[in-house]
C-alpha positions as CSV (number, residue, x, y, z in Angstrom):
1,X,-113.5,90.4,188.6
2,X,-113.4,86.7,187.7
3,X,-114.3,84.6,184.8
4,X,-117.5,85.8,183.0
5,X,-117.6,89.2,184.8
6,X,-116.4,92.7,184.1
7,X,-119.2,94.4,182.3
8,X,-119.7,96.9,185.2
9,X,-116.1,97.8,185.3
10,X,-115.9,98.3,181.5
11,X,-119.1,100.4,181.6
12,X,-117.8,102.6,184.3
13,X,-114.6,103.5,182.5
14,X,-114.1,107.1,181.4
15,X,-114.4,107.5,177.6
16,X,-111.2,106.9,175.7
17,X,-109.2,109.9,174.9
18,X,-109.0,110.2,171.1
19,X,-105.4,109.9,169.9
20,X,-105.3,109.7,166.1
21,X,-102.7,107.5,164.5
22,X,-101.6,110.5,162.5
23,X,-100.6,112.3,165.7
24,X,-98.3,109.5,166.6
25,X,-97.0,109.3,163.0
26,X,-96.1,113.1,163.2
27,X,-94.3,112.5,166.5
28,X,-92.1,109.8,164.9
29,X,-90.0,112.4,163.0
30,X,-86.4,111.9,164.0
31,X,-87.0,109.0,166.2
32,X,-85.1,105.7,166.0
33,X,-86.2,102.8,163.8
34,X,-87.9,100.1,165.9
35,X,-86.4,96.6,165.4
36,X,-89.1,94.1,166.4
37,X,-87.6,90.8,167.5
38,X,-90.6,88.6,167.0
39,X,-90.6,85.3,168.8
40,X,-93.0,83.9,166.2
41,X,-94.4,85.4,163.0
42,X,-97.8,86.4,164.4
43,X,-96.7,89.8,165.7
44,X,-97.1,91.1,162.1
45,X,-100.9,90.7,161.9
46,X,-101.9,94.2,163.1
47,X,-99.7,96.1,160.6
48,X,-99.2,96.5,156.9
49,X,-96.4,97.5,154.5
50,X,-93.5,96.8,156.8
51,X,-90.5,94.6,156.0
52,X,-89.9,91.3,157.8
53,X,-86.7,89.3,157.9
54,X,-86.4,85.6,158.7
55,X,-82.6,85.8,158.5
56,X,-80.4,88.5,160.0
57,X,-77.2,88.6,158.0
58,X,-75.7,92.1,157.7
59,X,-77.0,92.3,154.1
60,X,-80.5,91.4,155.2
61,X,-80.6,94.1,158.0
62,X,-79.1,96.7,155.6
63,X,-81.9,95.9,153.2
64,X,-84.5,96.4,155.9
65,X,-83.1,99.7,157.1
66,X,-82.8,100.9,153.5
67,X,-86.6,100.7,153.1
68,X,-87.1,103.7,155.3
69,X,-90.0,102.4,157.3
70,X,-90.5,103.3,161.0
71,X,-90.0,99.6,162.0
72,X,-89.1,96.2,160.6
73,X,-89.5,92.7,162.0
74,X,-86.9,90.1,162.6
75,X,-88.4,86.6,163.0
76,X,-86.3,85.0,165.8
77,X,-88.7,82.0,166.5
78,X,-87.3,81.9,170.0
79,X,-90.5,80.5,171.5
80,X,-89.5,77.2,169.9
81,X,-86.1,77.3,171.6
82,X,-84.8,76.5,175.0
83,X,-83.6,79.4,177.2
84,X,-79.9,79.3,176.4
85,X,-80.5,79.2,172.7
86,X,-83.2,81.8,172.8
87,X,-80.9,84.2,174.7
88,X,-78.0,83.6,172.3
89,X,-80.2,84.3,169.3
90,X,-81.5,87.5,170.7
91,X,-77.9,88.7,171.4
92,X,-76.8,87.7,167.9
93,X,-79.7,89.6,166.2
94,X,-79.1,92.7,168.4
95,X,-75.4,92.8,167.6
96,X,-76.1,92.5,163.9
97,X,-78.7,95.3,164.0
98,X,-76.5,97.6,166.0
99,X,-73.6,97.1,163.5
100,X,-75.9,97.8,160.5
101,X,-77.4,100.9,162.2
102,X,-73.9,102.3,162.8
103,X,-73.0,101.7,159.1
104,X,-76.2,103.4,158.0
105,X,-75.9,106.3,160.4
106,X,-79.3,105.6,162.0
107,X,-80.5,104.8,165.6
108,X,-82.5,101.8,166.5
109,X,-84.6,100.8,169.5
110,X,-85.6,97.2,170.3
111,X,-89.0,95.6,170.9
112,X,-89.3,92.1,172.0
113,X,-92.7,91.0,170.6
114,X,-94.2,88.2,172.6
115,X,-97.4,86.3,172.9
116,X,-100.5,88.3,173.9
117,X,-101.5,85.4,176.3
118,X,-98.1,85.7,178.1
119,X,-96.3,82.6,176.8
120,X,-92.7,83.0,176.0
121,X,-89.2,83.7,177.4
122,X,-89.6,86.6,179.7
123,X,-87.6,88.3,181.2
124,X,-84.9,86.3,179.4
125,X,-85.3,88.0,176.1
126,X,-85.4,91.6,177.3
127,X,-82.4,90.8,179.5
128,X,-80.5,89.4,176.4
129,X,-81.3,92.6,174.5
130,X,-80.1,94.7,177.3
131,X,-76.8,92.8,177.5
132,X,-76.0,93.9,173.9
133,X,-77.8,97.3,173.6
134,X,-77.1,98.5,177.1
135,X,-79.3,98.4,180.2
136,X,-82.5,100.4,179.7
137,X,-84.1,102.7,182.2
138,X,-87.1,100.4,182.2
139,X,-88.8,97.6,180.2
140,X,-92.2,98.7,178.9
141,X,-94.6,95.8,179.2
142,X,-97.7,96.0,177.0
143,X,-99.1,92.6,176.0
144,X,-102.5,93.9,174.9
145,X,-103.9,92.7,171.6
146,X,-107.1,94.6,171.3
147,X,-108.2,93.0,168.0
148,X,-108.2,89.5,169.6
149,X,-109.7,90.6,172.9
150,X,-106.5,90.6,175.1
151,X,-106.7,93.7,177.2
152,X,-104.9,95.0,180.3
153,X,-107.1,96.8,182.9
154,X,-106.2,97.7,186.5
155,X,-102.8,96.1,185.9
156,X,-104.4,92.7,185.2
157,X,-104.3,91.0,181.8
158,X,-107.7,89.7,180.6
159,X,-109.2,87.7,177.8
160,X,-112.3,89.7,176.7
161,X,-115.3,88.3,175.0
162,X,-117.8,91.1,174.6
163,X,-118.3,92.5,178.1
164,X,-117.1,89.3,179.8
165,X,-113.5,89.3,181.2
166,X,-111.5,86.2,182.1
167,X,-108.2,86.6,183.9
168,X,-105.6,85.2,181.6
169,X,-104.2,82.8,184.2
170,X,-107.6,81.0,184.1
171,X,-107.3,80.4,180.4
172,X,-106.0,77.3,178.6
173,X,-102.9,79.3,177.6
174,X,-101.7,79.6,181.2
175,X,-101.5,75.8,181.3
176,X,-99.0,75.7,178.5
177,X,-96.6,72.8,178.9
178,X,-93.5,75.0,178.4
179,X,-94.5,78.5,179.4
180,X,-97.3,78.1,181.9
181,X,-97.9,80.6,184.7
182,X,-100.2,81.3,187.7
183,X,-100.6,85.1,187.9
184,X,-102.9,87.4,185.9
185,X,-101.8,90.7,187.5
186,X,-98.8,91.6,185.5
187,X,-96.7,92.9,188.4
188,X,-97.1,89.4,190.0
189,X,-96.5,87.7,186.6
190,X,-93.2,89.6,186.3
191,X,-92.2,88.5,189.8
192,X,-93.2,84.9,189.0
193,X,-91.5,84.7,185.6
194,X,-88.3,86.3,186.9
195,X,-88.1,83.9,189.9
196,X,-88.4,86.9,192.2
197,X,-85.4,88.8,190.7
198,X,-87.9,91.6,189.8
199,X,-90.2,91.9,192.8
200,X,-93.8,93.1,192.1
201,X,-92.9,96.3,194.0
202,X,-90.5,97.2,191.3
203,X,-93.2,97.1,188.6
204,X,-95.0,100.4,188.0
205,X,-98.5,100.6,186.4
206,X,-99.9,103.2,184.0
207,X,-103.7,102.9,184.7
208,X,-106.5,103.4,182.3
209,X,-107.8,106.5,184.1
210,X,-104.4,108.2,183.7
211,X,-104.2,107.3,180.0
212,X,-107.6,108.7,179.4
213,X,-107.2,111.8,181.4
214,X,-103.8,112.7,179.8
215,X,-101.2,113.9,179.3
216,X,-99.3,110.9,180.7
217,X,-95.9,111.0,182.4
218,X,-94.4,107.6,182.7
219,X,-93.7,106.5,186.3
220,X,-90.4,105.1,187.5
221,X,-90.0,101.3,187.7
222,X,-87.8,98.5,186.4
223,X,-90.9,97.4,184.5
224,X,-93.7,99.7,183.4
225,X,-97.0,98.0,182.7
226,X,-99.4,99.8,180.4
227,X,-103.2,99.4,180.7
228,X,-104.9,99.2,177.3
229,X,-108.5,98.4,176.4
230,X,-108.6,100.1,172.9
231,X,-105.8,101.3,170.6
232,X,-106.4,105.0,171.6
233,X,-105.1,103.9,175.1
234,X,-101.9,102.5,173.5
235,X,-101.4,105.5,171.3
236,X,-101.7,107.7,174.4
237,X,-99.0,105.6,176.1
238,X,-96.8,105.7,173.0
239,X,-96.8,109.5,173.0
240,X,-95.6,109.4,176.6
241,X,-92.9,106.8,175.7
242,X,-91.7,109.0,172.8
243,X,-91.7,112.1,175.0
244,X,-89.6,110.3,177.6
245,X,-87.2,109.0,174.9
246,X,-86.7,112.6,173.6
247,X,-85.7,113.5,177.2
248,X,-83.0,110.8,177.1
249,X,-84.9,107.8,178.6
250,X,-84.0,104.4,177.1
251,X,-86.5,101.6,177.0
252,X,-86.8,98.0,175.7
253,X,-90.4,97.1,174.8
254,X,-91.9,93.7,175.7
255,X,-95.2,93.9,173.8
256,X,-98.1,92.2,172.0
257,X,-99.1,93.0,168.4
258,X,-101.2,96.1,169.1
259,X,-98.4,98.1,170.7
260,X,-96.3,97.7,167.5
261,X,-99.1,99.1,165.4
262,X,-99.5,102.1,167.8
263,X,-95.7,102.7,168.0
264,X,-95.3,102.9,164.2
265,X,-98.2,105.4,163.8
266,X,-100.6,103.0,162.1
267,X,-104.3,102.9,163.0
268,X,-106.7,100.0,162.9
269,X,-107.1,99.1,159.2
270,X,-109.5,97.0,157.3
271,X,-108.4,93.7,155.9
272,X,-106.9,93.6,152.4
273,X,-109.5,94.3,149.8
274,X,-110.5,91.7,147.2
275,X,-108.4,93.5,144.5
276,X,-105.4,93.7,146.8
277,X,-105.7,90.1,147.6
278,X,-106.1,89.1,144.0
279,X,-103.0,91.0,143.2
280,X,-101.0,89.1,145.8
281,X,-102.4,85.6,145.1
282,X,-104.0,85.6,141.7
283,X,-103.3,83.4,138.7
284,X,-100.6,85.6,137.3
285,X,-98.2,84.2,139.9
286,X,-97.6,80.9,138.1
287,X,-99.2,78.6,140.7
288,X,-101.0,75.4,139.9
289,X,-104.3,74.5,141.5
290,X,-105.2,75.3,145.1
291,X,-103.7,76.3,148.4
292,X,-101.9,74.3,151.1
293,X,-103.1,74.7,154.7
294,X,-100.3,73.6,157.1
295,X,-101.5,73.0,160.7
296,X,-99.4,72.4,163.8
297,X,-101.4,74.2,166.5
298,X,-103.1,71.9,169.0
299,X,-105.3,74.3,170.9
300,X,-109.0,73.5,171.0
301,X,-109.8,76.6,168.9
302,X,-107.7,75.3,166.0
303,X,-109.4,71.9,166.0
304,X,-112.9,73.5,165.9
305,X,-111.8,75.8,163.1
306,X,-110.5,72.8,161.0
307,X,-113.9,71.0,161.6
308,X,-115.7,74.1,160.3
309,X,-113.4,74.3,157.3
310,X,-114.1,70.6,156.4
311,X,-117.8,71.1,156.8
312,X,-117.8,74.1,154.4
313,X,-115.4,73.0,151.7
314,X,-114.5,69.9,149.7
315,X,-110.9,69.4,150.7
316,X,-108.2,66.8,151.2
317,X,-106.9,66.1,154.7
318,X,-103.5,64.5,155.0
319,X,-102.2,63.8,158.5
320,X,-98.7,63.2,159.9
321,X,-99.0,60.7,162.6
322,X,-96.9,62.1,165.5
323,X,-96.2,58.8,167.3
324,X,-94.9,57.3,164.0
325,X,-92.6,60.3,163.5
326,X,-91.3,60.1,167.0
327,X,-90.5,56.4,166.4
328,X,-88.5,57.3,163.3
329,X,-91.0,56.5,160.6
330,X,-89.3,58.0,157.5
331,X,-91.5,56.0,155.0
332,X,-94.6,57.6,156.6
333,X,-93.3,61.0,155.6
334,X,-92.5,59.8,152.0
335,X,-96.1,58.7,151.7
336,X,-97.4,62.0,153.2
337,X,-95.5,64.0,150.5
338,X,-97.0,61.9,147.8
339,X,-100.5,62.2,149.2
340,X,-100.3,66.0,149.4
341,X,-98.9,66.3,145.9
342,X,-101.6,64.1,144.5
343,X,-104.4,66.2,146.0
344,X,-103.3,69.8,145.4
345,X,-104.3,69.9,141.8
346,X,-107.9,69.0,142.6
347,X,-108.7,70.6,145.9
348,X,-107.6,72.7,148.9
349,X,-105.3,70.4,150.9
350,X,-104.9,70.5,154.7
351,X,-101.6,69.0,156.0
352,X,-101.7,68.6,159.7
353,X,-100.2,66.7,162.6
354,X,-102.3,64.2,164.4
355,X,-104.6,66.0,166.8
356,X,-103.6,64.3,170.0
357,X,-100.9,66.4,171.7
358,X,-97.8,64.5,172.7
359,X,-95.8,66.1,175.6
360,X,-92.7,65.1,177.5
361,X,-92.0,64.7,181.1
362,X,-90.8,68.2,181.6
363,X,-90.5,71.5,179.7
364,X,-87.2,70.6,177.9
365,X,-88.5,67.2,176.7
366,X,-91.8,68.9,175.5
367,X,-89.8,71.4,173.5
368,X,-87.7,68.7,171.9
369,X,-90.8,66.7,170.9
370,X,-92.3,69.9,169.4
371,X,-89.1,70.6,167.4
372,X,-89.1,67.0,166.0
373,X,-92.8,67.2,165.0
374,X,-92.3,70.7,163.5
375,X,-89.3,69.5,161.5
376,X,-91.4,66.7,160.0
377,X,-94.2,69.0,159.2
378,X,-92.0,71.7,157.6
379,X,-89.9,69.0,155.8
380,X,-93.0,67.7,154.0
381,X,-94.1,71.2,153.2
382,X,-90.7,72.1,151.8
383,X,-90.7,69.1,149.5
384,X,-94.2,69.8,148.3
385,X,-93.6,73.5,147.6
386,X,-90.3,72.7,145.8
387,X,-92.0,70.3,143.4
388,X,-95.4,71.9,143.1
389,X,-96.5,75.6,143.1
390,X,-99.5,76.0,145.5
391,X,-101.5,79.2,145.1
392,X,-100.7,80.1,148.7
393,X,-99.6,78.5,151.9
394,X,-101.6,79.1,155.1
395,X,-99.7,78.2,158.2
396,X,-101.8,77.6,161.4
397,X,-99.9,78.1,164.7
398,X,-97.2,80.5,165.7
399,X,-94.2,78.2,165.7
400,X,-95.6,76.4,162.6
401,X,-95.8,79.7,160.8
402,X,-92.2,80.5,161.7
403,X,-90.9,77.1,160.6
404,X,-92.9,77.2,157.4
405,X,-91.6,80.7,156.5
406,X,-87.9,79.9,157.3
407,X,-87.5,76.2,156.6
408,X,-90.2,75.3,154.1
409,X,-90.4,78.5,152.0
410,X,-86.9,80.0,152.7
411,X,-88.6,83.4,152.8
412,X,-85.6,85.4,154.0
413,X,-87.1,88.8,153.1
414,X,-90.8,89.6,152.8
415,X,-93.3,92.4,153.1
416,X,-96.2,92.3,155.4
417,X,-99.1,93.3,153.1
418,X,-101.9,93.5,155.6
419,X,-104.5,91.3,157.3
420,X,-107.0,88.8,156.0
421,X,-109.4,89.3,158.9
422,X,-109.8,92.5,161.0
423,X,-106.6,92.8,162.9
424,X,-105.7,89.1,162.7
425,X,-104.0,86.8,160.2
426,X,-101.4,88.6,158.2
427,X,-100.4,88.0,154.5
428,X,-96.7,88.0,153.7
429,X,-95.4,88.6,150.3
430,X,-91.9,86.9,150.2
431,X,-89.4,88.3,147.7
432,X,-89.7,84.8,146.1
433,X,-92.1,81.9,146.5
434,X,-95.8,81.7,147.2
435,X,-97.7,84.2,149.5
436,X,-97.9,83.1,153.1
437,X,-100.9,83.6,155.4
438,X,-99.7,83.6,159.0
439,X,-102.5,82.4,161.2
440,X,-101.9,82.0,165.0
441,X,-103.4,79.1,166.7
442,X,-105.2,81.1,169.4
443,X,-107.2,83.7,167.4
444,X,-110.4,83.9,165.4
445,X,-113.8,82.4,165.9
446,X,-114.7,78.9,164.8
447,X,-115.4,80.0,161.2
448,X,-112.2,82.0,160.8
449,X,-110.0,79.5,159.0
450,X,-112.9,78.7,156.6
451,X,-113.4,82.4,156.0
452,X,-109.8,83.0,155.2
453,X,-109.5,80.0,152.9
454,X,-112.6,81.1,151.1
455,X,-111.0,84.5,150.4
456,X,-107.6,83.0,149.4
457,X,-109.2,80.4,147.0
458,X,-111.4,83.1,145.4
459,X,-108.3,85.3,144.9
460,X,-106.4,82.4,143.4
461,X,-109.0,82.0,140.8
462,X,-109.4,85.8,140.1
C-alpha cells in the first residue's frame, strides 16, 4: 500500500473484537499506577479527569498519587530538548516518582508518551527510564492515535484519511528538521532510530488478525509493536499486557495518546458539553474580555486553520517577527505585549510567530532557534496573562502548549477535564490561572481552530 490506497486492505479486515472499556477498568484492580512522561502536553487529549503535573517535585508527585486515579501525566517537554538534556530529565522524573511511590506504598509503571507521527527521542527516552526503573522485558510500542487517523496495520504506521492510507514516512512529519526519519514499518523505524542497536529482527509484531481473533499472548522481543485500527484493538492489547504483567513481566510503554486511554480503562468519550465548558470558562472566573490564542506551530495545517479562523471571526492578529527576535530585538517584544493587551478587551486575539519557518544548519542549531523563538512567545504570553485576565488561553502546537503551560501560566498542577473536539484538543483546568486549551499543530481539519474558538468564546459569555 502506498499513498492514497488501502481501502481494499481495510475492507478485508476481520471485524474488531469488542472489548468494552469497562472490561479493562475491571482488570485494573490492584495494578500499578501509570506515570505518563509526556514529551509535550498533547498526550492528554484522549482522556478526561486525570491529573497532570508540569513540575515534578516530591510534593507534586505525592499530590498526583493521592488523587487515586489509574494514571497521571508528567509534562517533561523533552521534544524541545537536546538528547543529553532529554535523557537527564527523564531520569530525574523517574527517580522522583519511584521515591514518592515508595513513600506512598504503591507501585508505578512508566509510559513514555510520544508523537503519533513518530517525532521525538526514541529509544533514548525509554532507555533513560530503564536506567532508573530497571531494564524491562520489552518496550511496548503503540503510536496509534485513532481519533486523528494514525493507525498501525501490518506493522506499518499510516496516516488514515477515510479509506486512504499514507505511509507515515511519506508525510510532512517525516521531514521534521530535528526528528526526521525514512521508515514507515515500525521494526525498521526502531532499527533506524536506534542506529542499528535494536535490529529489526529483535522487534516482534502483534498483528491485527491476532488482536481480533483473541485472546492475545504477547510475543517475545526487545520491542513489541501493536497493530491498532480502532480502540477495541488497543484494549485487546492492553488486556494482554496486563495479563503478562500479572505473570511478572515488566514493560515500558512508548505510545501515542490512544494507548493511554485504553490503558486507564476509558473509552471514546464525547467532547465536553456546553454546560461543562461554561463551568470551566464562564464569566464567574473573573476574566476580562476575550481569549488569547497563542500559535507557535508552523505546519501547513496550522496556517490553514488560522486563515479559516480569521475568515470566520473578527479578531486581532499580533505577530512576533522571528528574524527580529533572533537579532535581539527586545523593543519589538515590548511593542508586542502592548498590542496584545490593547486588543484583548475588544476581540479574540491571536499571538503568533511569523509564518516563515527559520531553521538552522543542523538539528542542534534548529532546536536552539526553536527554543529562542518559544521563549519570546511565552515571555510575551506570561506578561499579558499577569497583567490581564483572558477568558482562556489556547496554545497551538505541542512545544508551544508545553511552554505556555509551564512558563507563561505556571500551571504546576492541573486536571485534564476532557476534549473540545472528538478525541482531540484537551482542556486543562490549572489549580490557578485561566483554563488552557491544548491544541497540537498536526491535528484537526481546516475549520478546527475556528470551531474550538467559537465554543470557548460562547462559554466565556455564558
